[in-house]
VEXNUKOL-553120 format. One line per 8 residues: their letters; for each residue y, z, x negated of C-alpha. Coordinates in Angstrom, 1 decimal, always signed. Layout:
a> Y:Z:X; ...
This chain:
xxxxxxxx> +154.2:+5.5:-13.3; +156.0:+5.2:-10.0; +156.0:+8.1:-7.6; +154.1:+7.5:-4.4; +156.7:+9.3:-2.3; +154.7:+9.0:+0.9; +151.7:+10.7:-0.6; +153.9:+13.3:-2.2
xxxxxxxx> +155.6:+14.1:+1.1; +152.3:+14.3:+2.9; +150.9:+16.7:+0.2; +154.0:+18.9:+0.3; +153.9:+19.0:+4.1; +150.2:+20.0:+4.1; +150.8:+22.8:+1.5; +154.0:+24.2:+3.2
xxxxxxxx> +153.1:+23.9:+6.8; +153.8:+27.2:+8.6; +155.4:+28.8:+5.6; +158.9:+30.3:+6.1; +159.5:+32.2:+2.8; +162.1:+30.1:+0.9; +160.8:+31.2:-2.6; +157.2:+30.2:-1.7
xxxxxxxx> +158.5:+26.9:-0.4; +160.6:+26.3:-3.5; +157.7:+27.1:-5.8; +155.4:+24.7:-4.1; +158.0:+21.9:-4.0; +158.9:+22.3:-7.6; +155.2:+22.2:-8.7; +154.3:+19.2:-6.6
xxxxxxxx> +157.3:+17.2:-7.6; +157.1:+18.1:-11.2; +153.5:+16.9:-11.5; +154.1:+13.7:-9.6; +155.8:+11.7:-12.4; +155.9:+11.8:-16.2; +159.7:+11.3:-16.1; +160.2:+14.8:-14.7
xxxxxxxx> +160.5:+17.0:-17.7; +162.0:+20.1:-15.9; +161.9:+20.5:-12.1; +163.1:+23.4:-10.2; +165.6:+25.3:-8.0; +168.8:+27.2:-8.6; +169.4:+29.5:-5.7; +172.7:+30.6:-4.3
xxxxxxxx> +172.8:+34.4:-5.0; +176.5:+35.2:-4.7; +179.7:+33.3:-3.9; +180.0:+30.4:-6.3; +176.9:+31.4:-8.3; +173.5:+29.9:-8.8; +170.5:+31.7:-10.3; +167.3:+30.2:-11.5
xxxxxxxx> +164.5:+30.0:-9.0; +161.0:+28.7:-9.1; +160.6:+25.9:-11.6; +158.2:+24.0:-13.8; +158.9:+23.1:-17.4; +160.6:+24.9:-20.3; +163.2:+27.6:-20.0; +166.2:+26.9:-17.8
xxxxxxxx> +169.7:+28.5:-17.7; +169.5:+31.9:-15.9; +172.8:+31.5:-14.1; +175.1:+28.6:-13.4; +178.5:+29.0:-11.8; +179.5:+26.4:-9.2; +182.4:+25.4:-11.6; +180.1:+24.2:-14.4
xxxxxxxx> +177.5:+21.6:-15.0; +175.6:+19.1:-12.9; +174.0:+21.8:-10.8; +177.4:+23.4:-10.2; +178.8:+20.1:-9.2; +176.1:+19.5:-6.6; +176.6:+23.0:-5.2; +180.4:+22.8:-5.3
xxxxxxxx> +180.7:+19.3:-3.7; +177.6:+19.2:-1.6; +176.9:+15.7:-3.1; +173.8:+14.5:-4.9; +174.4:+14.2:-8.6; +172.6:+11.2:-10.2; +173.5:+11.4:-13.9; +172.1:+8.6:-16.2
xxxxxxxx> +173.5:+10.2:-19.4; +174.2:+13.9:-19.3; +176.2:+13.7:-22.6; +178.8:+11.7:-20.6; +179.0:+14.3:-17.8; +182.1:+16.4:-18.3; +181.1:+20.1:-18.4; +177.4:+19.5:-18.7
xxxxxxxx> +175.5:+22.6:-19.6; +172.7:+22.0:-22.1; +170.0:+24.4:-20.9; +167.5:+22.2:-22.8; +168.7:+20.0:-25.7; +166.0:+17.4:-24.8; +167.6:+16.6:-21.4; +169.0:+13.1:-21.3
xxxxxxxx> +169.4:+12.4:-17.6; +169.4:+14.5:-14.4; +169.1:+14.4:-10.7; +170.4:+17.3:-8.6; +170.4:+17.6:-4.8; +172.0:+20.3:-2.8; +169.6:+22.1:-0.5; +170.6:+23.5:+2.9
xxxxxxxx> +168.6:+25.6:+5.4; +168.1:+24.6:+9.0; +171.5:+26.1:+9.9; +173.3:+23.9:+7.3; +173.9:+26.8:+4.9; +173.7:+25.9:+1.2; +170.7:+27.9:-0.2; +170.5:+26.2:-3.6
xxxxxxxx> +170.1:+23.0:-5.6; +167.0:+21.1:-6.6; +167.3:+20.0:-10.2; +165.1:+17.4:-12.0; +165.7:+16.8:-15.7; +164.3:+14.0:-17.8; +164.0:+13.6:-21.6; +164.5:+9.9:-21.0
xxxxxxxx> +167.9:+8.3:-20.5; +168.7:+6.7:-17.1; +165.4:+8.0:-15.7; +166.4:+8.3:-12.0; +167.4:+5.8:-9.4; +168.8:+6.0:-5.8; +165.3:+5.7:-4.4; +164.4:+8.9:-6.2
xxxxxxxx> +167.4:+10.7:-4.8; +166.7:+9.4:-1.2; +163.0:+10.2:-1.2; +163.4:+13.6:-2.8; +166.2:+14.3:-0.3; +163.8:+13.3:+2.6; +161.2:+15.7:+1.3; +163.7:+18.6:+0.9
xxxxxxx> +165.0:+18.0:+4.5; +161.4:+18.1:+5.8; +160.7:+21.5:+4.1; +164.0:+23.4:+4.3; +165.9:+21.8:+7.2; +169.0:+19.9:+6.2; +170.1:+18.9:+2.7
């Protein structure tokens, strides 16, 4: 199944229009993205809660790590560098944190508010290897920018 990103963006825009609460926005985005494609095994946000520290936010799927320092894992790398992390094989990623043993590939995008401040990362895990492509990163990034401001 291929994600219809235009339809997904339209649905998220409709559901989030006028909402300003970041947690409500994150919950809605996580839910809609998670259910848009069977590749998405865990979908959610890790929020910046202190300097160099992420804490789990709204998500869909099994349990996630409760906290992730910027210095560790794929989510930490996205937060630390400000760069999208497109990881085909998490076992080959130095410092990967196995929050779920079933995760084989991962896509993590930094999320910024309208002022350009990093508010968190959006993490999508798959139990399939090499599940994500650049189109996924580009289209999810476009959706995040439309909801939160800049990514």
